[in-house]
Structures are given as C-alpha cells and as structure tokens.
N, C-alpha and C positions, 0 to 999 in steps of 0.2 A: 275582490279576491276570488280566484278560481275555486270551484266546488268540485270535489272528487266523489265519484260513486263507483263502486265495484259491483259487477254482475257476472253471473255464469253465462256461458255461451248459450245455453238453452233460453235464459231470460232475454238475452239480446235478440236471438232469432225470433222469439215470440213478439217482441216489441216491433221488430222490422215487419213481421207478417201482419201485425195489426195496424201498420201504418203510423206508428208513433215515433219511430226513428226513420228519418228520410234524408234525401240528398237535396241540398239547396240548388237553385238554378246555376249558381256560380261554379258548381263542381263539374269536373270533366267526366268523360266516359271511362268505363273500365279499360285499363291498359295492361293489367297483369295477364300473363299467359299461364298455361296449366302447370308449368314447372314451378312457378312461384306459389301457386295454390297448394300443390302437393307438399312443398317445403314448409308452408305455414302449418298444415295439419301435422306434419312430423314434429314441428316445434312444440305445439301444445301437447301432443302425446308424450313427449319427453319431459314435459313440465317446465319448459324454458319460457322466458319472458319474450314478448313480442311488441312491447311499447304501448303507451297510452293512446286513447282516442280523444281528440279534441272536438268539443261540441259547442253549439249555441242553443239555448233552450228558449223557445217562444211560448209564452203562456196562452191558455185557452181564452176564448171569448174576446179576441181582438184580431185586427187585420194582421196577416202574417208578414214577417219581415222580408221573406223571400217567397217567390213561387218555388215549388219543389216537385220532386218525382220520387217514386218508390224504388227501392232496390229491386233488381231483377233476379229471379231464381233460375231462369234458363237463358243463358247468354248465347247469342248467335253473332258471328262477325258481321259488322256493318249495320247492326240494328240501331235504331234511334228511338229513344224514349224521351218524349218532351215533358217538360215540367207543366204542372197544372196550376191554374189560378183559382183561389178560393177567396171569398170575401171575408170570412171569419173562421178562425180555428175553433173546432168543437172541443178539442182537448189539447193538453200540453203537448208540444211537438219538439222533438230534438233534431236539429240539423247537424249532420256530420261535416266538420270542417277539415279534419285531418284523420285519416284512417279508413277512407272509403274503400280503398283497394283491399285492405285486410277484411273488413266486414263483408264486402261483396264476395270475396273468396270463400268465407265461411258459409254465407247464405247459399251460394251456388253449389258448393260441395255437399252441403247437408240437405238441401231441399230441391235441387234442380240439376241442370246439365250445362256443359260448356261445349258449344258446337255439336250437340247431340251425343256427347260423351258424358257418362256418369262417373263419379268417383268411387273406386273400389279399394278395399283394404284387405290385406292378407291376415285372416284370423289365426293362422299358424305362425305368424311372424315372431321373431325372437325378441319379445318385449323386454325380457330380462337383460338383453344387451342393447336396449334402445334401438333395435333394428326393425323399423316399421316399413313395410312394403305398401306403398300407396300409388295407385295408377288410375289414370282416366282411360276409359274404353267404352265402346258402344254397347257391348254386352260381355258376359263372362267367358264366352267361347273364344274371344279374341285376346284373352289374357295369357301370360306365360304359364306353361305347365310345370316349370321348375324355376327356382329362385336361388341365387347364391346365398349362403349363410353369411353371418356378420363379418367374417374374416376372409371369405372367398375360398375356403378350403374344401367345401363340398356343396352339392346341390340339395335343396329341400323342396318338398312338395307343398305348394301353397294352398290355402283355402280362401278363395276370393269371395267377398261379400260386399254388396253395395252399401255405401255409407248411409245413404238416405233411408234404406230399409232398416238398418241397425238402429238409426235414430228413432224411427217410428216405433220399432219394437220396444225400445227403452221407454218411450213416452207412454205407450199402452201398458207396459209392464210395471210402471211405478218407479222408474229410474234406478232399479236395483238389479245389478247383473245376476245375482244369485237367485233372484225370484223366477227367472226363466231360463237359466243356463242349461238345465237338464232337458227341458223341452226343446230348446234350441239345438242342442247337440243331437238329440234323438231325431229331430226333423232333418238334419243334415246327413247324419250317418249313425244309425243305432248301434253299430259295432265299432264305434270310434275307440281307438286305443286310449288308455288313461293318460299317457303323456301328451297326446294330441288334444285331449279334452282340457288338460291343464294349460296348454298353450292358449287355447281359445278363451278359457276363463281369464287368464292373465291379460290378454288383449282387450277383452270386453271390459275388464275392470279399469284398464287405462282409459278406455273410451268413456266409461261412466264418469270417471274423475274429471277428465278434460272437458266433457260436454255438459255435465249436470251438477257435479259436486263442488268443483273448485271455482271460485269467483275470479276468473282469469282476465276479465276485460275491465280495464279502468277507464271510466268516462270522466273527462275533465270538462266541466261547464265553464265557458269563457263569459265573464260579465259583459253586459251591453249597456251603454248609457242611453236610456230611452228618451233623454231630454234633447238630444241632438237630431239633426235632420236624418231621415231614414236612408237617403242616398249615401250620406257620409258614413253612417253606420255600416252599410254594405261594403263601401270601399275600405273601411278599416278592417273588416273581416277578410276581404280579399287580400289585403296586405299581410294579415296574419296567415292566411292560407299559403301565400307565397313563401313566407319565412319557414313555416312548418315543413313545407315540401322540399326545402333545400337539403334536409337531412333524410328524406324518405325517397319515394318514387319521384324522380326529378321532374319538376314542373317546367316545361319549355316556355320560351317567350310567347309563342302563339297561344299556348294554353292559358298563360297568365292574361294575355290580351282578351281572350274569350271570357274569362272570369270577370274582368273589369267591365267589358261591354254588357255582360248579363247583369252586373250589379247596377248599372245605370237603368237598364230596362230589360225585363224578362223577354220582351218581344224579340230582342236580338238573338235569343237562343234559336228561335224558329228560322230566322234569316241564316244564321251560321249553319244550322242543320241542312237547310235547303241547298246551300252552296258547297257543302262539305266535300263531296267527290264529283260534283257535277261538271266541273270545268278543268279537271286535272289533265284531260287528254290534250288540251291546248296550253298547259303549263300553269294554270291558275289554281293553286291550292288556297286554303283559307288565309294563310299568311300573305300571299301575293294579292288577294282580293282586298284585304284591309289596306295594304299599301296603295292599291288602286283607289280606294275610297278617299284617302288623303289627296291623291292626285286630282280626282274629280272635283275636289274643293279648292283646286289651284294651289296645293301645297305639296311640293315634291321633296321637302326636307324633313318632314315630320317622321319620327320614329314610332314604332309600335308601343314603346314604353310611355309615350306621351299622349296616348289615346285619351279622349275626354268626353264630356257631355255633348259637345257639338258634333262629334262623330256618331254618337249614339242617336242623336236627333236626326242627323243626316240619313242614317240607315233606316230609321223609322219612316222618314218622309219619302225616301228615294229608293228603298230596297228593291222594289219590283222593277224599277227602271234600270238599276244596276245589273240585275240578272238578265234583263232583255238586251242590254248592251253587250254583255258577255256572249249571249246567244247569237247576237248579230255579228260579233267578231268571229265566232266559229263559222257562221254562214259565209262570211266574207272569204275565209281561208278555203272553204270548200269550192266556192265559185271561182276563186282565183287559182284553183288547182295547186294549192300550197299546203293543204291540210295534212297530207301524208308526210310531207317533208317536216313540218313542225312537230308532228307527233313522234316521228322516228328520230329526228336529229336534235330536238330540244334546243333551238337557237335562243338567243337572248329574248326575254319576255318584254323588254322595254318597248319595242315598236308596237306590240300588240296592246300594251296598256294605252298607248296614244291613239290607236284605232278605236278602242273602247271609249276613250275620252272624247274623241271627235263625234262618235255616235251619241254619247250622252248629252252633248250640248247642241245637237241639232234640234230644231223645233219641229219634231215629228212625234207622233203618238206612240209608235211601236218600233223602236230601233232594231228589234230582232228580225224584221222583214225588209229592212232598208236595202240590203244587197241581193234580195231575191231576184230582181230584174237586172242583174249586173251586165248580162250580155246584150240587153236591148236598150234600156233607157236610163241607166244610172251613170251620170257624168263623174261621179266620185270613184267608182270602182277601179278603173284602169290606172288613173294617176296614183291611187293608194297602193295598188299592186306593184306598179313600177318603182315607187319610192321604197317599198318594203324590200323588193328584190335587190335594187341598187344598193341600199344601205347594208343589207346582209352580205352581198358580194364584196363590198369594200370594207368589211369589218368595222363598221361605224359603232357598233354596240359591244365591241370587244376592247378590253384594256390594251394599251400599247400602241394605239394609233393616234396619239396626240391629245387625248383627254380621258378622264374617267367617266365613262358613259352613265354610271349610276348617280353621279353627282353633277358635274359640269354639263354632261350631255343632256340629262333629264331636265335640268334647269333651263338650258338654252332652247331646247325643243318646246318646253312648256310655254316659254315666253311668246313663241310664235303662234302656237295653237290657241293660247289664251286670247290673243288679239284677233283671232280668226274664227271665233265661235259662230256656228250656224252659217258658215260659208263653205265653199268647196275646199277640200283638203289642200293646204298650201305647200304642195310638193316643191315647187321651185324655190320658195322662201326657205325651206328646210335645207335644200342643197346649198343655198347661200350661207346658211349657218355653218355647214360643214367646211365650206371653202374659206370663210372669213375667220373661223376660229384661229388658225386653220388646222385641219387634220393633217397628219403626216403624209397620207396618201389617199386621195379621193378624186374620182372623176365620175360624174353622172353619165357621161357618154361611154359606151362600151368600147374597149380597146382590144385590138386584135394581136398585139405582140405577146410573145411568151412571157415577157416581164409582167404584163397585166393579167393574162389568163392564169398564170400560176399564182398571182397575188390573190385573185378572187377566192372566196370561200369554196373549197373544192367540192365538198359534199353537195352544195347547192348547184354548182355548175353541172355536175354529173346528173343530179336529179332533173335539171331543166333540159339538158341535151338528150336525155332518155325519155323525154315527154312524160314526166311524172309517173314513174312506175308504181303500181300498187304494191303494198306491203314492202315499201322501201326500207332497206337495211344498209347501214354504212358498212357492215361486215362483208357485204357482197361486192365491195369495190376492191379491185386488185389489179396487179400488173398485167399488161398484154404480153409484151416480150418478157419472159421470166428473168428475174433479176440475177439468178445464179448464172445464166448463160451470158448475160450482158457483162457481168463482173469478170467472167472468164476471158472475155475478149477486150477488156480494158476500158469499158465505158465508165465515165465518171458517175459517182453516186448521185450527184445532183441532177444529172440528165436521166438516169434510170427512174428517178422519182418525179419527173416532170408530169404535169397533168396529161400530156399527150400519150403517156404510157399506162394510163389507167382506163379500165372499163368496168361496167356493171355486169356482174355475172352471178347467177345463183350458185349456191355452194356445190352442187353436184357437178356443174360444168367447170367451176373453178378448180375442183380437185382433179378433173381429168386432164388439165393442161399444165400441171406443175412440171417444171424442168424439161419441157418439150419445146422445140423450136416452133414459133407461132405458125409459120407456114405449114409445117408438118401437121400440127394439130388441126388447122383448118381443113387440110386435105383429108384427114381421117374423119373429121366430123361431118363433112359435106361431100364425101365421095359420090359422084354421079347424082348430085342434087344441086344443080346450078341455081335454081330458083331460091332454094333455102340459103345458099351461100350469099346470093345478092341481097336477100332480105337481112341476113346477119350483118353484112358490110354496111348496109344503110342504117340499121338500128344502132350499131356501135361506132358509127362515123369512122370506118376503116377505109383507107385508100384502096381502090380496086386494082391497083397495079401490084400483081403478085410478086414482083421482084422486091417490093418494099416490105414483104412479110418475113424476110430473112434478117437475122440479127446483125449481119455485116452491113445492112443498109438502114440501120436504126435511125441515124440522124436525118436521112432523107424521109423516112417514114414519119418522124416527128413533124417535119416541116409541112408535109402534105396533109397530115391530120389536123394541124393547127387551123388551117383554113376551113376544114369541114366543121370543126368544133365551133369556131367563131360564127359561122353562118347559122348553125343550129341555135346557138345561144342568142344571137341577134333576133331570130324569129320568135323566140320565146319571150323576149323582153319587149 
C-alpha cells in the first residue's frame, strides 16, 4: 500500500538541499521552461492544488536501488549533471519518480537561477484579486516599470523583489511576515503609503502561507518488493514512471528508452550524455543512435520499445567504438566533400548508418581515423562516396521509388553488408540489390538526358556542379530566366522548372535579378568586366552564346546548358 506524507515547501526545499530527496538515474533532464515555472508559483500563491509527488524510499545502510543525482538550483541550457555511484546509503533517501519538473521549478525559483535569470515577484501585486506578477529577469532594472491591474483598466507601479531574497529573509526572521514587515518596508521606502504597505503585507502573508505554513506538497511513497531482482524492480519503476507521465509532462519514446537503458545500467547514462548533441550535425540524435545500435547487432527491425538487457550490455562493451564509428562517418563526409550538403539538406540518414556499420565491423583499432587518408591510400573511400552520391541522386532512400527504404530497403542492404564484414564496401552488390528488387527507376551510370537529369535529386546536383559551395542553403537555389517572363511568352510550367533553369545564387544577387531579362541582368552586373562575366558563366554552367540569354531562346538555352551540367556532374562523380 502506498504511503502518503504531506510537507511544506520549506521542508521539501530543506530535504533537497541536504541531499535526502534526489533524482534517480532513470529520470530525464529538466524540460520545463520559465513560463511553466512562473505559472506553478502563481498556482501555490492562489492556494490551488498542483498534484501529488510519487516517490520511492530507499532505506539507510544498504546499497542504493539507483545511482542518483542532486536537484540543480541554477539551471543552464545544455548542462549535464551525471548521477553518482555510492556503495551504501548513509541515510534514508527519497527518489522522485513523478514530480521532478515541479520540484525542480520550486528549487530553482527559490534558491537559484534559470539561464542566469532570477525569479522576481511584485510585492505591490493585487493579491486580494489573486493577481500575482511573477517574472524571470537578470536584475530588477530589466523589469517592467508599470503593470496592468487585474482587469486591465489601469496601470500600476510594481515593487519587484527577488523570491530567493524573500525566502532567506523569512527563514532568518522566523517564518512570520509580521515579525519583520515594518523593517522590510522601512528598508525599501520609509515613506511608503499605508495602502502600499498593506499590499506588501498581504503579498508577504500569501508567500508565508504558500512557502512555510501550508503543507502543500503530498509525497506518495510507492512500495517496492525487495525480494525480487533489482533490475526487475528498476524496470517496474520505469513502467510506473511511464504511466505517471502520460498525464503530466509528456514522456517521449526516446525519453522512455533512456530511462529503460539507465535502469539496466547507470553506465548508460554517461554514454547517452556523451552522444546527446555530439552528432546532430550529421543527423544522429540519441533516438537515431539507439536505432544504429540495433543495426550494429544485425537487427534492423527492432523498435525502441523493445530495448532490452542485450542492448545495454552491447553499449557497455562497445560504447567507445560506436562513438568512434560516428566520428569516422563525419570524417568521411568531410573528406568526400559532402559534409556541407548533409548538414544543410538533411537527406535520409539510412546510408550514413550503413557507413557507420561498415566501419564498426572492420577489424581496425580506431574507426575514427580510417578515412583520414582518403585521397592517398584508402581503397574504400571513393567507392563509398560514389555509392552514396548515386543512391541519393536516384532517390533510393525516399519512399515512392519501389520500396519502403526504412523496412525493405534497410533489410536488403543489411543482408549484403552482413555478408561482407571486414571487406571493402560492396558497392556493386548494393547496386544489384537496387536493380533486382527492382526499384522503379535506378541506374548507377550517369545519364545525360533531361529525363534523368531532372529525375536526380536536384539539391545534390546543384551542390555538386557548383563544386560544394560553403554555407550551402537550398533557399539560394532559384530560376535563371525569371518565371514571370517565361510565363508571359507562353513557356510551359514544366519547362520553366527544369533543372536547366536553376542556379545557385546568394540572396542579394537573387533579389537583384527578379523579373529582369537574364541577358539584361548579366549586362548590368558585368558591364566592362569581361573576366568577371566569363568567371560567372563558368561557375554557373551558362552557355557563352549571348543570344541564348534571351527568353525567346529559352529552349535552345536549356539544351546548351544540359551538356554543361552533365559534364560537370560527371567530373564530380
């Protein structure tokens, strides 16, 4: 049977400060933002309920059920607080299973900061109307000088005071607002009007009741069967954690997965913290890395909800190598001159997972440096680069080309790689998979017809023919001959949007050519600058026949440019 205990906020803050109320390793990070913290303080000042707190109590003088971490008083975005391991609990310890966000909000608001901002309250607030003004700010000079009254009919002058300072004064003054109200008022303004002093007294009274007098926090201790395996107990608590969070701050699938992994082994917390944001530039967040972990074990069908002890053991044994394989995948992209494209365009992550898979199963000590000699002595680098480019150009990893790449595609590619571990990357065998499936449209040989050039992934074609522009942005791809002009002379819409009528321009240049004949724009841009004009024509694969720069020669322009684009693309592949 669950055991309920009610405490004042001051008592709970004290227990947290002394390390008797803690967060078990299965708990996630703080996800509440300041608006929710402010709303919570308004709730308790109004005397409203905010729900019970579910806990598990671990007795003293025994090995703890969980590794755990302390609550943070000063929160900074991106900070990581790891759980600590102790051999034996010196005193009874309470783990928070549900209610972490609320208790963290109280602890930060009363004792610390949120991204260097402190919590302030207006002591002239209309507490008689339950109108409490609570704001986070770096200091009082950045707070509003006037505040709307409760019904918005007039402006009031606020008296801002830091909540943490009020809390400290109450503690030092014996928790009675009347014992120091006069000194407090004199310190702020010795000539304070009686009505303002009354407002301040009313607000301080509400704070006293909410923080010190009223036992507003209900702690419910969940019973634990000490006779079953400790891992099973942890998993039971994780399931409880999941159920409780369905009605509170929603627990995502990846957050549940992290909790389950940490229930199997607290060491997984360090692995998850290490990878948290380290590989998002190439598309791997924690969710995708867990899917990669399944793949590395030759399982492409496993779902996150099926994570189990074998995955935890795999991470503990191979965690460092997994990270080195992801490092090596990034190195590959940089040496292949595809890093900027991947970070800007976010193509399918499937091929990158198989590059990481290939690295993982090579019998080499450090996969992170495998591609460092790509240009000189690595026989794997160019075949993998070609496979990646050809696959992306042909939409192999996008739905609608004859298979579901996330299921059928991953399974068939895995079958090939699984049979070629510690060998050169099997590029030709993978092409055979595409052809034999068969995909609706695929050819590993580059085709020069508009049918194929327009079929290829456009953003990648442009990236390649422009020789990998730095700071690549898809928004900088736009028409060469303005579509408004072409429409006005009856050019079909499908021809206006052919690849041959697109170029890569930075925003300022793009704006300067809107609704202007292309030839006229070139003349204005490069008047008396023939060298600059020739450079522009070469960079943008523009035919040097100026007769083709006019919209009435648009179809001849397209045909001449097709050959230029194909030749550049062929060189890049």
